[in-house]
Every structure is written in C-alpha cells, then in structure tokens.
C-alpha positions in Angstrom: 0.8 -81.7 41.3 2.4 -80.8 38.0 4.2 -77.1 38.5 2.8 -75.9 34.2 4.5 -72.5 35.3 7.6 -72.8 37.0 6.3 -70.6 40.0 3.6 -72.6 42.0 1.1 -69.8 39.9 -0.5 -73.1 37.8 -0.6 -76.5 39.2 -2.2 -79.9 37.5 -3.4 -82.9 38.8 -4.3 -85.6 36.0 -7.0 -87.3 36.3 -7.3 -89.9 32.5 -4.4 -88.8 29.9 -6.1 -88.3 27.0 -4.6 -89.3 23.8 -2.9 -87.6 20.5 -0.8 -84.1 20.5 -1.2 -81.2 23.5 -3.7 -77.9 22.1 -2.0 -75.5 20.0 -1.7 -72.0 20.5 -4.4 -70.3 19.2 -7.0 -73.5 19.4 -10.9 -73.6 19.6 -11.9 -75.7 22.4 -14.7 -77.5 23.0 -14.5 -78.2 27.6 -16.1 -78.4 30.1 -15.4 -77.0 33.8 -16.3 -76.7 37.3 -15.1 -73.9 39.2 -13.8 -73.0 43.0 -13.6 -70.9 45.6 -9.8 -71.9 47.5 -11.8 -75.4 48.4 -13.2 -78.2 46.2 -16.2 -77.7 48.4 -16.9 -74.1 47.6 -18.5 -74.3 44.0 -18.9 -70.9 42.4 -19.0 -71.8 38.5 -19.2 -74.1 35.7 -19.7 -74.6 32.0 -20.1 -76.9 29.2 -22.1 -79.6 30.6 -25.2 -79.6 28.1 -25.5 -82.1 26.0 -23.5 -80.0 23.1 -20.5 -77.3 24.2 -19.8 -74.3 22.5 -16.0 -73.8 20.7 -14.6 -71.7 22.3 -11.1 -69.7 21.1 -8.1 -69.7 23.1 -7.0 -65.3 23.6 -10.5 -64.5 23.0 -13.1 -66.8 24.6 -11.2 -67.5 27.0 -10.7 -65.2 29.7 -9.1 -66.9 32.5 -4.8 -66.9 32.1 -4.5 -69.9 34.5 -6.9 -72.0 32.6 -5.9 -71.2 29.3 -2.4 -72.2 30.1 -4.0 -75.0 32.1 -6.0 -76.2 28.8 -2.1 -75.7 26.7 -1.0 -78.8 28.5 -3.4 -81.1 27.7 -4.4 -83.2 25.1 -8.2 -84.3 23.6 -9.9 -86.3 26.2 -8.0 -85.3 29.3 -9.8 -84.5 32.5 -7.5 -82.6 35.2 -7.9 -80.7 38.1 -6.0 -77.2 38.5 -4.8 -75.1 40.9 -4.6 -71.5 40.3 -2.9 -68.5 41.5 -5.2 -65.1 41.8 -1.9 -63.9 39.6 -3.1 -66.7 37.0 -6.8 -66.2 38.2 -8.8 -62.9 39.0 -6.1 -61.0 40.4 -5.4 -58.4 43.8 -8.8 -57.3 42.6 -10.7 -60.3 42.6 -14.1 -59.9 40.8 -17.0 -58.3 43.1 -19.4 -59.2 44.6 -18.2 -63.3 43.4 -14.7 -63.8 43.8 -12.7 -62.2 46.7 -9.4 -60.8 46.2 -6.7 -62.9 46.2 -8.5 -65.6 45.7 -6.7 -68.9 45.2 -9.1 -71.4 42.2 -9.5 -74.3 41.4 -10.8 -75.9 38.1 -11.7 -79.4 36.9 -11.2 -79.6 33.4 -12.6 -81.4 30.3 -10.6 -81.4 27.1 -13.4 -82.9 25.2 -12.0 -81.9 21.8 -10.1 -79.1 19.4 -9.2 -77.7 16.1 -6.1 -75.9 15.3 -7.6 -72.4 14.0 -5.4 -70.2 14.4 -4.0 -70.0 10.2 -7.7 -70.2 9.4 -8.5 -67.4 11.4 -5.6 -65.4 10.4 -6.7 -66.3 6.4 -10.6 -65.1 7.1 -9.3 -61.6 8.9 -6.7 -60.6 5.1 -9.0 -58.7 2.3 -10.0 -60.8 -0.8 -6.5 -59.5 -2.6 -4.2 -60.2 0.1 -6.1 -64.0 0.3 -5.6 -64.2 -4.0 -2.0 -64.0 -3.0 -1.9 -66.8 -0.8 0.0 -70.3 -1.9 -2.7 -72.6 -2.5 -0.9 -75.1 -0.3 -2.0 -73.1 2.5 -5.7 -72.6 0.9 -6.4 -76.0 0.6 -5.5 -76.0 4.4 -7.4 -72.8 5.5 -10.3 -75.3 3.7 -9.0 -78.6 5.4 -9.8 -76.6 8.4 -13.0 -75.2 8.0 -14.6 -78.5 6.7 -13.1 -79.6 10.0 -15.3 -77.6 11.6 -18.3 -78.3 9.2 -18.2 -82.0 10.6 -17.6 -80.8 14.3 -20.8 -79.2 14.0 -22.4 -81.5 11.3 -22.2 -84.5 14.0 -23.8 -82.2 16.8 -26.5 -81.9 15.0 -25.7 -78.1 14.5 -26.5 -78.1 10.5 -27.0 -75.2 10.0 -23.6 -74.3 11.4 -21.8 -76.8 9.6 -23.9 -75.6 6.1 -22.0 -72.6 6.6 -18.7 -73.8 7.7 -19.0 -76.2 4.4 -19.7 -73.5 2.5 -16.7 -70.8 3.3 -14.5 -73.7 2.3 -16.0 -74.1 -0.6 -16.6 -70.2 -0.8 -12.4 -69.8 -1.1 -11.8 -72.7 -3.5 -13.1 -70.4 -6.3 -9.8 -69.1 -7.6 -8.0 -69.3 -10.8 -5.6 -71.7 -11.3 -1.1 -72.0 -13.3 -1.8 -75.7 -13.9 -4.1 -78.8 -14.1 -2.6 -80.5 -11.6 -3.6 -77.7 -9.2 -7.4 -77.4 -10.7 -6.9 -81.2 -9.7 -6.0 -80.6 -6.2 -8.6 -77.8 -5.6 -11.1 -79.9 -7.6 -10.1 -83.5 -4.7 -11.3 -80.7 -1.9 -14.1 -79.2 -3.5 -15.8 -82.6 -4.3 -15.2 -83.9 -0.3 -17.2 -80.4 0.4 -19.7 -80.8 -1.9 -20.7 -84.0 -0.9 -21.0 -82.9 2.7 -23.4 -80.4 1.0 -25.2 -82.6 0.0 -25.8 -84.2 2.9 -26.5 -81.2 5.5 -29.5 -80.4 3.0 -30.6 -83.9 3.0 -30.5 -83.7 7.2 -32.7 -80.4 6.5 -35.0 -81.6 4.6 -34.3 -79.6 1.3 -33.7 -82.6 -0.9 -33.4 -80.5 -3.8 -30.3 -77.9 -3.2 -29.2 -81.8 -1.2 -29.6 -82.9 -5.0 -28.0 -80.5 -6.5 -24.9 -80.1 -4.6 -24.9 -84.0 -5.1 -24.8 -83.6 -9.4 -22.4 -80.9 -8.8 -19.6 -83.1 -7.1 -20.6 -85.4 -9.9 -20.2 -83.3 -12.5 -15.9 -82.8 -11.5 -15.7 -86.6 -10.7 -18.5 -88.6 -12.9 -17.6 -92.2 -11.6 -18.3 -90.8 -7.5 -20.2 -93.2 -6.1 -20.9 -91.3 -2.5 -22.3 -88.1 -5.1 -24.6 -90.6 -6.5 -25.4 -92.3 -3.9 -26.7 -88.7 -2.4 -28.7 -88.2 -6.2 -30.4 -91.1 -5.3 -31.3 -90.2 -2.3 -32.4 -86.9 -2.6 -34.8 -88.1 -5.8 -35.9 -90.3 -3.9 -37.2 -87.8 -1.0 -38.0 -85.9 -4.2 -40.9 -89.0 -5.2 -38.6 -89.0 -8.2 -38.3 -93.2 -8.2 -36.9 -93.3 -11.8 -34.1 -91.1 -11.7 -33.4 -91.7 -7.8 -33.2 -96.0 -9.1 -30.7 -94.6 -11.8 -28.5 -93.0 -9.8 -29.0 -95.7 -7.2 -28.2 -98.4 -10.0 -25.0 -96.9 -11.1 -23.9 -96.0 -7.5 -24.4 -99.6 -7.2 -22.4 -100.5 -10.4 -19.2 -98.9 -8.8 -19.6 -100.4 -5.2 -21.9 -103.4 -5.9 -20.8 -104.3 -1.7 -21.8 -101.9 -0.4 -24.3 -101.7 1.6 -26.0 -98.3 2.6 -26.7 -98.2 -2.0 -28.3 -102.0 -1.7 -30.0 -101.3 1.7 -31.7 -97.3 -0.6 -32.1 -99.9 -3.5 -34.4 -101.9 -1.3 -35.9 -98.6 0.0 -36.8 -97.3 -3.6 -38.4 -100.3 -4.2 -40.2 -100.6 -1.4 -41.4 -97.1 -1.5 -42.5 -97.4 -5.5 -44.6 -100.3 -4.8 -46.6 -98.4 -2.3 -46.7 -95.7 -4.5 -48.0 -97.7 -7.1 -50.6 -99.3 -5.4 -51.7 -96.1 -3.8 -52.2 -95.0 -7.6 -54.1 -98.3 -8.9 -56.5 -97.4 -6.0 -57.0 -94.2 -7.1 -58.0 -96.0 -10.9 -60.5 -98.3 -9.3 -62.3 -95.5 -7.8 -62.4 -93.2 -10.2 -63.7 -95.9 -12.6 -66.3 -97.2 -10.4 -69.2 -95.1 -11.7 -68.7 -96.0 -15.1 -68.3 -99.8 -13.7 -71.3 -99.8 -12.1 
C-alpha cells in the first residue's frame, strides 16, 4: 500500500487510475464511498450511491481527516481503497455507539468529479465593495467557475441549482469597465451565461424567459447562431410560428449545415401544418350551419 502521509496513518491501494490532475485543496468533489470498521467485512457507512451525488466542499463537508487527505491524492474517475488509522479517522474516543475507540477504518472511494472552487468561494465571502476592487481577470475566472458549477448541475437534471449558479455568475459581471477590450471580455462571458440560462428555461418549460435571455445574448452578439436558435425554439414552444421561422432561418443562414437548426425547422414546418389543419377544421365547423 502507498503511504500517503509518511507515518502509515493513511495508506492507499489504487483500484482504477483517473485522468488529469489531482484534487486541489478547497475543491468541491462528487464522490462515492463505502466505509468499513477494522476489516472489509464489517460495513458501517456509505455515501453517494444515488443517481446524482451532491458536491461536497473539502475542509467543510468532509469531516474525516484521512478521507480528505486521500481525496487530495486522487484524480477524476479514480477508484481506490484506503486504510485510516484512528488519528486520521475517529480518534481515541471513536463515535459511540457506532464506532469503538481507537478503531482503524477502511474506505473504498470513487472520485466521480471535482471543481476547483477555492478562489470562487473566497470571492463570494467578500463584500460588494471588496468585490469591485478585484482585478477583472480574477472576476472572469470566478464567473467561469460558477458557470462550471451550473453545467455540472444542468447535466444532472438539477435545473434550479443550475439556474442559480448561472445567475450568480451573471451578477458579478455587471461592473464598470475602463476599456473597450475589458467590456468585450465581459460580454463574451455574459453571452455564454445568457445562452445557458435560455436553454435552462427551455428545459424548465418557461419559453418566455428562454426568449428573454436568448434576446439578451443577441443584443451583445447579433450574429450568434446559437442565440438565434434558442430564440427560435422558445417562439416555437409559444406557438409563435412566424417569429420562430424568422429566428431559425437567420440561424440557418449562418450555419447552413447545423443539424439541430435544420431539424428544428423541420419540426416547425410539421407543427405549422398541423396548426393549419386544425384551423381549417374549425372554420369548416363554423360555416357548416350557413352552408346547410
């Protein structure tokens, strides 16, 4: 076993290698683990085995010192077994009545994902006045991290958490700029967040808000095919077929071979044809008494 701490207190056996860098201090991690007392037959705890494990913040949500040190040695996707001596686990007292005093514990851990969130967490602990003094480069990094959190939650179907993260990132990008170059950097970050919010509201079945954020992205980048596409999708959901066609054909002119845009135009044509058939049927019923 690999001696992580140098004193035998945390020992590691890698079961499956991961990819990329190891977890940085202060990161937020998504993990699965199983805990055992003394040997691999005496199971006592588990975490993260539902469909979408919650992110846990190192130094705050993970209270077992040995587990935190073990996670710092792991890369994304890695699986490993750890042995924690009492001083790195529950100490001399244990945790009555479940964990006896001076107990060595064993953990089988899988690191699903992590986000390097330390800089981001520190930023949001500052007052508004202090945040205004932070260099733009750091603010952009914080916004990018918040967007990464939003994407994490979005892909795990937690749309309300995703929406909150995207909006929080957007809120810190409203600062004044000293140059056009800085404003362009901010607008580039804003457009990505606005597009994410537009898609999130489409998934939440709120097409009016999806259209609002799609149009806001277009105000900053009039030739953005994805923004035109999102607006077209939102209008189609609201059965505003003419507006939907306008947005989608403009998007198609920019990206004529984009499969999603072309498929949406086909869907629009189908929906419009069905709509016209319904209208014809309604007119026929309205005038039927007159004809008779």
